C-alpha positions as CSV (number, residue, x, y, z in Angstrom):
1,M,78.7,20.7,169.3
2,L,77.1,20.8,172.9
3,R,77.8,18.9,176.0
4,L,75.5,19.2,179.3
5,I,77.4,19.0,182.3
6,N,76.8,18.9,186.0
7,P,78.2,21.4,188.5
8,A,81.4,19.9,190.7
9,A,83.6,20.6,193.7
10,T,87.0,18.7,194.1
11,W,89.6,19.8,196.8
12,L,93.5,20.1,195.3
13,R,95.3,18.5,198.0
14,F,98.9,18.7,196.8
15,N,101.9,19.2,199.0
16,D,103.7,21.6,197.5
17,P,102.7,24.3,197.4
18,R,104.4,25.3,193.8
19,Q,102.2,22.5,192.3
20,L,99.3,23.9,194.0
21,V,100.1,27.4,192.1
22,E,100.6,25.7,188.8
23,A,97.5,24.0,188.7
24,A,95.5,27.3,189.6
25,G,97.5,28.8,187.1
26,R,97.0,26.1,184.5
27,T,93.3,26.3,184.4
28,C,92.7,29.8,183.4
29,Y,94.4,28.5,179.9
30,K,93.5,24.5,180.1
31,S,97.5,23.9,179.7
32,E,97.1,20.9,182.6
33,A,98.8,18.7,179.8
34,K,101.9,20.7,180.0
35,V,102.4,19.5,183.6
36,T,105.6,17.2,184.3
37,A,107.1,15.9,187.5
38,D,109.7,19.0,187.3
39,S,107.3,21.6,186.1
40,A,105.8,23.8,189.1
41,P,109.2,25.3,190.0
42,K,109.7,26.7,186.6
43,F,105.9,27.9,186.1
44,V,106.2,29.9,189.2
45,Q,109.2,31.3,188.3
46,M,107.7,32.3,184.8
47,L,104.5,33.5,186.9
48,I,106.8,36.2,188.8
49,H,108.5,37.3,185.9
50,R,105.6,38.1,184.1
51,G,104.1,39.7,187.1
52,H,101.3,37.5,187.2
53,E,101.3,37.5,191.1
54,S,97.9,37.1,191.7
55,V,97.8,33.0,191.2
56,L,100.9,33.4,194.0
57,E,97.5,34.3,196.5
58,H,96.4,30.6,196.1
59,A,99.9,29.4,198.4
60,Y,99.1,29.9,201.9
61,V,101.9,30.3,204.4
62,A,101.1,30.4,208.1
63,L,103.8,31.4,210.2
64,Q,104.4,30.6,214.4
65,L,106.7,33.6,215.6
66,D,108.3,34.7,218.7
67,L,107.2,38.2,220.4
68,V,109.8,40.4,218.5
69,G,108.7,38.5,215.5
70,W,105.0,39.0,215.9
71,V,105.1,42.1,217.0
72,G,107.4,43.6,214.2
73,T,105.4,42.1,211.7
74,L,101.9,43.8,212.9
75,V,104.4,47.1,213.5
76,E,105.3,46.8,209.7
77,W,102.4,46.3,208.0
78,W,100.7,48.9,209.9
79,H,103.4,51.5,209.0
80,A,102.5,50.1,205.2
81,R,98.7,49.4,205.1
82,R,98.3,52.0,202.9
83,R,100.4,50.2,200.3
84,L,99.1,46.9,200.9
85,P,95.2,46.7,200.7
86,R,95.5,42.4,201.6
87,A,96.0,42.0,205.0
88,L,97.8,39.4,206.9
89,I,96.0,37.6,209.7
90,W,97.3,37.4,213.5
91,T,95.9,35.6,216.4
92,C,97.3,34.8,220.2
93,H,95.6,31.5,221.1
94,D,97.2,30.1,225.0
95,G,100.2,32.4,224.3
96,R,101.2,31.0,220.5
97,L,101.5,33.9,218.2
98,V,100.8,33.0,215.3
99,A,100.6,35.3,211.6
100,S,99.2,34.3,208.3
101,A,99.1,34.9,204.7
102,N,98.8,34.1,201.1
103,V,102.3,34.2,199.6
104,R,101.4,37.7,197.4
105,V,100.6,39.4,200.8
106,W,104.2,38.5,202.4
107,R,105.7,39.1,199.2
108,D,104.1,42.4,198.8
109,L,105.1,43.1,203.2
110,A,108.8,42.5,201.7
111,R,109.3,44.8,199.2
112,V,108.8,47.5,201.9
113,P,112.1,49.0,202.5
114,T,111.4,49.2,206.0
115,S,110.1,46.0,206.5
116,R,113.3,44.3,208.1
117,V,111.2,42.0,210.7
118,T,109.3,40.5,207.8
119,R,112.0,39.7,205.5
120,R,114.0,38.3,208.5
121,L,111.1,35.9,208.8
122,L,110.9,35.6,205.1
123,A,114.5,34.2,205.0
124,Q,114.0,31.8,207.7
125,L,110.9,30.4,205.6
126,A,112.9,30.2,202.5
127,F,116.4,29.1,203.4
128,G,116.0,27.7,207.0
129,V,116.9,29.3,210.2
130,E,120.0,27.9,209.5
131,L,121.5,28.7,205.9
132,G,121.0,25.2,204.1
133,P,119.5,24.1,200.8
134,P,116.5,26.1,199.7
135,T,112.9,24.9,200.8
136,R,109.9,24.4,198.6
137,Y,109.1,28.0,199.8
138,A,112.1,29.7,198.1
139,A,111.0,30.2,194.3
140,F,108.4,31.9,195.8
141,F,110.8,34.8,197.6
142,T,114.2,34.4,195.5
143,D,113.9,37.1,193.4
144,L,113.5,39.8,196.4
145,L,115.1,37.9,199.6
146,R,118.9,36.9,199.7
147,P,120.7,34.9,202.6
148,E,122.3,37.8,204.5
149,D,118.6,39.0,205.1
150,L,118.8,35.8,208.0
151,H,120.7,38.3,209.8
152,R,118.9,41.6,209.8
153,P,118.1,43.7,211.3
154,W,121.2,44.0,213.2
155,W,119.9,42.9,216.7
156,G,119.0,39.3,215.3
157,G,115.0,39.5,215.8
158,G,112.4,37.3,215.3
159,R,112.3,33.8,214.9
160,A,109.6,31.9,212.3
161,T,108.1,28.4,212.3
162,S,106.0,27.5,209.5
163,L,102.9,25.4,210.9
164,A,101.3,22.6,208.7
165,P,97.5,22.3,209.6
166,R,98.4,19.3,211.7
167,D,100.6,22.0,213.9
168,L,97.1,24.4,214.5
169,T,95.0,24.2,216.8
170,P,91.4,23.7,216.7
171,L,90.9,27.8,217.1
172,E,93.9,28.6,214.8
173,L,92.5,26.4,212.0
174,R,89.8,28.5,211.5
175,D,91.3,31.7,210.7
176,H,94.9,30.4,209.5
177,L,93.8,27.1,207.6
178,A,93.0,27.9,203.8
179,L,91.7,25.5,201.7
180,T,91.4,25.5,197.4
181,L,88.6,24.0,195.8
182,R,88.6,23.5,191.9
183,L,84.6,24.3,191.0
184,V,83.1,23.5,187.7
185,C,79.8,25.9,187.3
186,G,78.0,28.4,185.1
187,R,79.8,31.4,183.9
188,G,76.9,33.5,185.9
189,T,77.5,31.3,188.9
190,S,80.9,32.2,188.8
191,H,80.1,36.1,188.8
192,E,78.3,35.4,192.6
193,L,80.9,32.9,193.8
194,V,83.8,35.6,193.1
195,R,81.8,38.2,194.8
196,H,83.2,37.0,197.8
197,R,86.5,39.4,197.5
198,V,88.2,37.7,200.5
199,G,89.2,34.8,198.7
200,S,91.6,34.3,196.1
201,Y,90.7,33.2,192.4
202,S,92.0,31.6,189.0
203,Q,89.5,31.0,186.1
204,E,89.6,29.5,182.8
205,S,90.0,32.3,180.5
206,T,87.0,32.7,177.4
207,R,89.7,34.8,175.7
208,Y,92.5,31.8,175.3
209,C,90.4,29.0,175.7
210,D,89.3,27.7,172.5
211,Y,85.7,26.1,172.3
212,A,85.3,25.4,168.6
213,G,85.4,21.5,169.2
214,G,82.0,21.8,171.0
215,V,80.5,23.5,173.9
216,A,79.9,22.6,177.4
217,M,77.2,24.3,179.5
218,V,75.6,23.2,183.2
219,V,72.6,22.1,183.6
220,P,70.5,24.7,185.6
221,E,68.8,23.9,188.7
222,A,66.1,24.7,187.4
223,L,65.8,22.0,184.8
224,R,68.0,19.0,186.4
225,E,64.8,17.2,186.1
226,D,64.6,17.4,182.3
227,L,68.0,17.6,181.3
228,G,70.0,15.8,184.0
229,P,69.9,12.9,182.1
230,L,71.3,14.3,179.4
231,A,74.7,15.1,181.1
232,N,78.1,13.9,179.3
233,I,75.9,13.2,176.4
234,S,77.3,15.2,173.3
235,L,74.3,17.1,171.5
236,T,73.6,18.0,167.7
237,S,69.9,18.6,168.1
238,I,67.3,18.5,170.6
239,P,66.7,15.1,171.9
240,V,62.8,13.5,171.6
241,S,63.0,13.2,175.5
242,V,62.9,16.4,176.1
243,V,59.7,17.1,176.5
244,T,58.5,20.5,178.2
245,T,58.6,23.9,176.8
246,T,60.9,25.1,178.7
247,A,63.4,23.1,178.3
248,R,63.5,22.4,175.0
249,T,63.6,26.3,174.5
250,W,66.7,26.6,176.7
251,L,68.0,23.8,174.7
252,T,67.4,25.2,171.3
253,A,68.9,28.2,172.7
254,A,71.9,26.7,173.7
255,L,72.5,24.7,170.9
256,R,72.2,27.9,168.5
257,A,75.0,29.4,170.9
258,S,77.3,26.7,170.2
259,N,76.7,26.6,166.1
260,S,77.1,30.3,165.9
261,Y,80.5,29.6,168.1
262,A,81.6,27.4,166.4
263,W,81.0,28.9,163.0
264,L,82.6,32.0,164.0
265,R,86.0,30.2,164.7
266,A,85.4,28.8,161.2
267,S,85.3,31.7,159.6
268,D,88.6,32.5,161.6
269,V,86.9,35.0,163.9
270,P,89.4,35.1,167.3
271,A,88.1,32.7,170.5
272,Q,88.4,36.3,172.2
273,V,85.7,37.5,170.0
274,A,83.7,34.7,169.2
275,R,82.7,34.1,172.8
276,G,80.7,37.0,172.8
277,V,77.6,34.7,171.4
278,L,78.2,32.1,174.8
279,P,75.5,32.3,177.6
280,T,76.1,32.6,181.3
281,D,75.4,28.9,181.7
282,L,78.6,28.3,180.0
283,K,80.7,25.8,181.7
284,T,83.5,27.4,183.7
285,E,86.4,26.3,185.9
286,V,87.6,28.4,188.9
287,V,89.9,27.6,191.5
288,A,89.1,29.2,194.9
289,T,91.0,29.7,198.1
290,L,89.9,30.6,201.3
291,T,90.5,30.3,204.9
292,L,88.2,27.8,206.7
293,R,86.7,31.5,208.6
294,W,85.5,32.7,204.9
295,W,84.4,29.5,203.5
296,G,81.9,29.1,206.4
297,H,80.8,33.0,205.4
298,L,80.0,31.8,202.0
299,L,78.4,29.1,202.8
300,G,76.3,30.8,205.5
301,Q,75.2,33.5,202.5
302,R,74.7,31.0,199.9
303,L,73.1,28.1,201.4
304,S,70.1,30.4,202.3
305,P,67.0,30.0,200.5
306,A,67.3,33.3,199.4
307,A,70.5,32.2,197.2
308,H,70.1,31.6,193.5
309,P,69.7,28.3,192.8
310,D,72.3,27.2,190.9
311,M,74.6,28.9,193.7
312,R,73.1,27.2,196.6
313,A,73.6,23.7,194.5
314,L,77.2,24.4,194.1
315,A,77.7,25.9,198.0
316,T,76.0,22.5,198.6
317,L,78.6,20.4,196.7
318,I,81.6,23.1,198.4
319,Q,79.9,22.2,201.9
320,R,80.3,18.4,201.1
321,E,84.1,18.6,200.1
322,L,85.1,20.8,202.7
323,A,84.2,18.7,205.0
324,A,86.0,15.6,203.3
325,A,88.9,17.7,203.4
326,V,89.2,18.9,206.8
327,S,87.9,15.0,208.5
328,V,91.7,13.7,206.7
329,L,93.7,17.3,206.9
330,R,94.4,16.8,210.4
331,E,95.6,12.8,209.9
332,D,97.8,13.2,207.3
333,P,101.6,13.6,207.8
334,D,103.0,15.1,205.0
335,Y,100.5,17.7,204.1
336,L,101.2,21.3,204.4
């Protein structure tokens, strides 16, 4: 069975970064049905225990630092830069010092033995400036930090305050606000998307997801006029409404791939082997996190007339979703 779908872009809006990480991680295995009210902290701990830290990159932390904290993190990162391919972002606007990075970057820096100022700043983020109940960020760092890190180095240098989007100035928003979108596109289009390596991505796995119940494929832009009306309809044969040779040829190949996959799975061939017959228009979901500056760079590249039509269509959806997200963020008192 074959189902045609259209590309889509949806802003993932969570006030708790642990829920965002869980949403991204479960996309890979399509296990969203396992989400419960209290499953996010356990899911984050499972990722850390198994070493699957790439998913933690979707949680982004921006800190306002005092001068000691700002210079300290800069110096510590500089000394550890060869061990840390993913960098922090520092800005200074109107005398305010801000550093930001995703959780995985902060964890990498905290692992460096000489990063005493960074460990103090992250301990403040996890446990509060004055030792108190763990914060929602504590789950990301409890395996690396201890409450006593609040008092290191001995001279007590460095203080940090986490910043919500509403706390950032327009200049700071470009560099320190990261937004996460769930993108639905063809597998081939996703290969172009993840070439923007400044971003963080979690993608639906054809190895662990089973499509024996039906294969979904994204309607190519070049065939949208012919196949668009068939979106979200399950097909077992070519409808008589499809009259152009190009559309019928594409649909024939898509049905053949879908049937071949179903036959292989029915013959007990593992999904990770059967996936080899699926084409690049196979529907996939990608959770993507980038700062506003790098989302803008992506759009500048992918809205170009020279871009692939499918990638340009996805970029248009991304642009609309980002515009809607930014317009509401500054008014949301609870969004972190």
